DOFIDO-312758 format. One record per residue (C-alpha): x, y, z. Coordinates in steps of 0.02 Angstrom, whole numbers, plus 50000, padded with zeros to 5 digits. Each point is the difference from the previous one (the first is absolute). Layout:
// DOFIDO-312758
XYZ/...
This chain:
// DOFIDO-312758
489224326549368/498304992250031/500034981550049/498624987649960/499904981550036/498794986149963/499204988450127/498734986049990/499714981549976/501034989349882/499455000049816/498825014750021/500885009849864/501255011150090/501444997249879/498875001749848/499355016450068/501775006750025/500454994749823/498465009049932/500495016050092/501874999749964/500344987949857/501164990150115/499784981650043/500664999850179/500104980950005/501824999849946/500494982850069/499854984449894/499124990950143/498735014250015/499614999349815/499914981150003/498834999150151/498985015349952/500185008250171/501125013150080/501324994350124/501185014850018/499575018550000/499785007649827/500375017949954/499385011949866/499995018549958/498315008049976/499815016549905/498685012450053/500635011449861/501605003149902/501085005150150/498944994050145/500234982250064/499544987750136/500824983750048/498914984550007/500474984750101/499094984049956/499884988750152/499694981149998/498274994150050/500404982250053/500034997250189/501714991549987/500785016449945/499205011450130/501715006250059/500325007249828/498295008250001/500405008350168/501705005849933/499155007849849/498885011150106/501445009250083/499945018649962/498434998849895/498805014649970/498544990449925/499444982049980/498994992749858/499024986150086/499564988049859/498464988650010/499454989349854/498155001849953/499814981449967/500734994550168/499615014250120/500805002750169/501214985750040/501124995750150/501525009649938/498915015249961/499565000550185/501784995850056/500765013749893/498725012750059/500404995750182/501845003249963/499625016749918/498955005450149/501354994850125/501315009649900/498865015450005/499855000549810/498295007849977/500085006549821/499184985849904/499214998049830/499004983749993/499994993449822/498764986949940/500954991449859/499374987949868/498325009149995/499724992149830/499824983050088/498555005450110/498295008049982/499445017050067/499004992350143/501494990050064/501145015149984/498765010950096/499944987050139/501914998950004/500095019050006/498944999950159/501054986250077/501615009749965/499265015850076/499524990350156/501724991750011/500955016449983/498885009150125/500184985650123/501895002249988/499855018750035/500505004949823/499055016049966/500895007449851/499694987549859/499334998549823/499244984649917/500244998249813/499494986649876/501234995949863/500364987249867/501754998649927/499264989549860/498825013449932/500855015250080/498455004450102/500345011950145/501875002349964/499815018649962/498955002350159/501374991450101/501345011349924/498965015250044/499794994250181/501874996250018/500405017649938/498775007750123/500764990050142/501735005649948/499485018350004/499264998050174/501564991650069/501165009450119/501724992350024/500764999650174/501785006549990/500294999750188/500824982949992/501784996149944/500474992549833/499764981350011/500034985049885/499364983250064/500944987549893/498934987249909/501304993849875/501904998349999/500954994249846/501555003149895/500165005549818/501544997849892/500895016549978/499025008350139/500174989750157/498804999750148/498225006149972/498665001950133/498205004749966/498525006050102/498715013850014/500785016350058/499065008650141/500275015550107/501105011749900/500945000649836/501754992849977/501445004649887/501664992049959/500785010650137/498754995250136/500804994050163/499144983350024/500434983750088/499404982349976/499574987750137/500554988750079/501795006649981/499525018650014/501355003249869/499835015949900/499604995549821/500835007749848/498655002749871/500654996649825/498325002649915/498145002550028/498574993649893/498125001950002/499024989949872/501544995749897/500555018249984/501615006850073/499635013750126/500995013650088/498724999750140/498534988850044/498435006350086/498964990850133/498754987549932/501154994749858/500484982149966/501865002250023/501584990749952/501625004650086/501654994549924/501164998150151/501855001649966/500814994350162/498974984850056/499704982749930/498374990349984/500504989250149/500105015650110/498165004449978/498394990250029/498215002249945/499045007850144/501415011750052/499945019149990/500965013949915/499735016450092/500825014150097/501054992350140/499305010450144/498234993649969/500274981349981/499614988550146/500614982150012/499204990550142/499234983650053/498905008350132/498565011349952/498445007250077/498565002249880/498285007749991/499014984349958/498354997849909/499364982249999/498824991749878/500224983050084/500464995550178/501854997150035/500424991750165/501375006750111/501744993449962/499424991649840/501134998949848/499685012149858/500665004649829/500435018649998/499985009349833/500585018049981/500495008349838/500844986249901/500664990750153/499344984950092/500494992850169/499334987250124/499655005550179/498894998950152/498725012650058/499535005950174/498485010950029/500175014550122/498534998250119/498595012749976/500905007449852/499995000349811/501894997850009/500904983649976/501824995350023/500794989249864/501624990550019/500724994749833/501224985849970/501075011149889/500295018649997/499075009049861/500295017049923/498615012950004/499555018050035/498925005850146/498205001349945/500144985849874/498424990049972/500004981150018/498954984249979/499934985250118/499574982849932/499934982550069/499294983249947/498275007749994/500515013349876/500055018750033/499675003350183/500435018350023/501095014749960/500385017750051/501455011750028/501734998450081/500115013050138/501474995250115/501574989849968/500834999050170/499514992350166/498685010650089/500544999950182/498275003550069/498764991249889/498565005850111/500165016749911/499354991249844/498314996450081/498665010349913/501345006449881/499275010249857/501075000749845/500625017649964/501715007849975/499925009650164/499594984050096/501454991049915/501185014250046/499344999950178/500424981550024/501725002449922/500405014850113/499454990350153/501444988349958/501335011949933/499555016050095/500925010949874/500064995749816/500905007649853/498985005149849/501094988649892/499464985150106/498195005750006/499974999549810/500404981550012/498664996850132/498675008449893/500654995149828/499825018149942/501215013249936/500665014650103/498875013349923/498464989950043/500624996050177/500405018250042/498325006149934/499134986650103/500965004850159/499585018549986/498194996250042/500364988850150/499825010550157/500504986150117/501704997849917/501565010550020/501025003449843/501745007150033/501835001349955/499605008149832/498624987249969/501204985350019/499194991450150/498304997350079/499384994950172/498395000650095/499775016850086/499544991450163/501644990249995/501025015649964/499155009550140/500264985950127/501794995849952/500545018349986/499375002750177/500944984550060/501625005749920/499825017650069/499704992850175/501544988949979/501045015549964/499275009250150/500304985250115/501794998349938/500315018350044/499334996850175/501104984850025/501555007849924/499855018950015/501835002849952/499954989949839/499655007049827/498414990049983/499354983049945/501314992149886/499364995449827/500944983750019/498794995150139/498554999549877/499604985549886/500625004449827/498284998749925/499295011849872/498555004850112/501175006450137/500885011649879/498325006249938/499365003150176/501575010150036/499715009949841/498215003950051/500505005650176/501385010949928/498785007649875/498805003750142/501425008450096/499904988250149/501734992349985/501655002949914/501394988049949/501735005350054/501594990049977/499124983149992/498865004150148/498155004450009/499565013950120/498525010950041/500045016349904/500195010050161/501214988150085/501595005950086/501064988850113/499645004150182/501475001750121/499675000350186/501065010350123/501014985250062/500464994349824/500415017849949/501265001350141/500794983349952/500165005749820/500835016550044/501254991250114/500394987049866/500345013049865/501145009650118/500874983650039/500294996749813/500705017549975/501154998850151/501434992349903/499975010249840/500154988249846/500184983850098/498364998550097/499954986250132/499164983849946/499774991950170/498325008050035/498365000949906/498175002950040/498544987949980/499684993949823/498395010349994/500925016150043/501464996149885/498824996749853/499095016250041/501645009849998/500554992249836/498305001749911/499835018250053/501795004949953/500685003350174/501404987549979/500884990749858/500354981450009/501634993949922/500794982949986/500884992450150/498615005850119/500645017949985/498735014150026/500245018749969/498875014350044/499395008649842/500995015650052/501604989650021/499794991049835/499685015649896/501565008150073/501014984149966/499344999149821/500665017749965/501714994850065/500044984849885/499505010549850/501375012750043/501304986150007/499414992749836/500145017249918/501755002350067/500724982749961/498894995649851/499574983850086/499384993250165/500474984150093/500214992650173/501795006050018/499545018049959/498575000050126/501074992050134/501485011749977/499015016149981/498534997350117/500814988650128/498714986149975/500224981450030/499734987949855/498284995050068/499345017849987/500855003149833/499124984849926/498325004750077/500095017749928/500564994849825/498674986349989/498655012650047/500605013149876/500054986749863/498234995050049/499495018249979/500864999649828/501175014150049/501514989249956/500254984349898/501184986650062/501464995649887/500354981349991/501815002349944/
């Protein structure tokens, strides 16, 4: 759904204009009607035609309610900047326009209201002043219309322009479903209701969404858009969500309902900052994003358009959210949230140019390897968008069935390091299977590097060890002689090999790993030839007596209890027999 909001100085006719377009008086509070000015956000449904609608948010014009004005601009497609003909451009006209520029809202229709209270010459002069003001604020795509609610002048022209703007609009569906909460209340018979402007993607009653700060999954009892029950709500709609499992005290204005994997909650953020007034380093600021507000301090990154903001309280947001900074001097700046964790090397932010690839580059400098699910959170975009974006990035490596990314230079360097580690391990321990997996840090990137080297047929993983693809344990002549003598020694006493003599641990591990000998409990070792012969004897006895135990082995094979236990334990380990506990 198309979203429109009003902006402009107090008493310039914003609410009257909305009423003329929709038939709805958005000043619903008694105090608003009594004082003749808007305090809270007002909402109305505007019909382009029978089945084609837009939502209109009427924002307050008084400087005391600027936070509500900022909240009202979240997720907006077009702004009607209202300027009264009899008063002209006023302080809040300029303030609101600054905010729109800083929030990157560039689709503006400037509306000269109360044209019946001014003459053509004054209106022509005001028209020129508005053109100059908009151009000065880098607003290129604008219209200027003259209207009078009193005599209906220009209303049809405005409707025509709004319809044209609607037809030109292209919604961005690359972002997740998200509702920035601007009201929380309870209704008898229904329970907890939250409202806001839905952005990103549609939601249904079955949507898997959570609410901050608890990150609890919400159970949606009902959805409404403009007082109508809905099975699904599309982006741009003024939306009410009836929440079944949470109370009003569990949710605050300024919090977010969205998909869990995208929501960030942090008190440290790095932002791309555009200033309209100077802000000194470490000065206190008021930070506005979506419908939330927090107090914090700002630190400029030297020689950079990036600033670091530390907030007193954690706020909920999505990467890429726009924000406004204010202080005692009014609106000072705004921009976009780009990072939400400590940047280890802030020098990398010098001369930083805002783009998704540059954001990803900084993130990968810190994390080395990143899952696509986490990258979605860092970019604030859905998986389809992220994967399409990554396909065109030659400097990035996408692997593991498109589940992870890393910089190609990192993969190349670290793969080489790991391969060299394996080679060096073979040199140091030529009789061992290879580099044990347990020696590596259990980090995702190590597993991925192994996967890449295996795919490139440089290494293989065998029994918990990494080895070169062509590796075979190397036995020298001296060790070969020792091994042959040891095996003969084991076989010298039939089924009770001597236990008083072994080889070095390296040679013993080599013999075990390469199936020359079998290790049993009680420090008993058999040659593979011995053990296979012994196994056949045990199976024969079991067939004959329909059971096997220590007594049978001792009486029939002439073995001591030590060897009987060692053999039975090993055969149970090999799952040839199962011990009875009776």
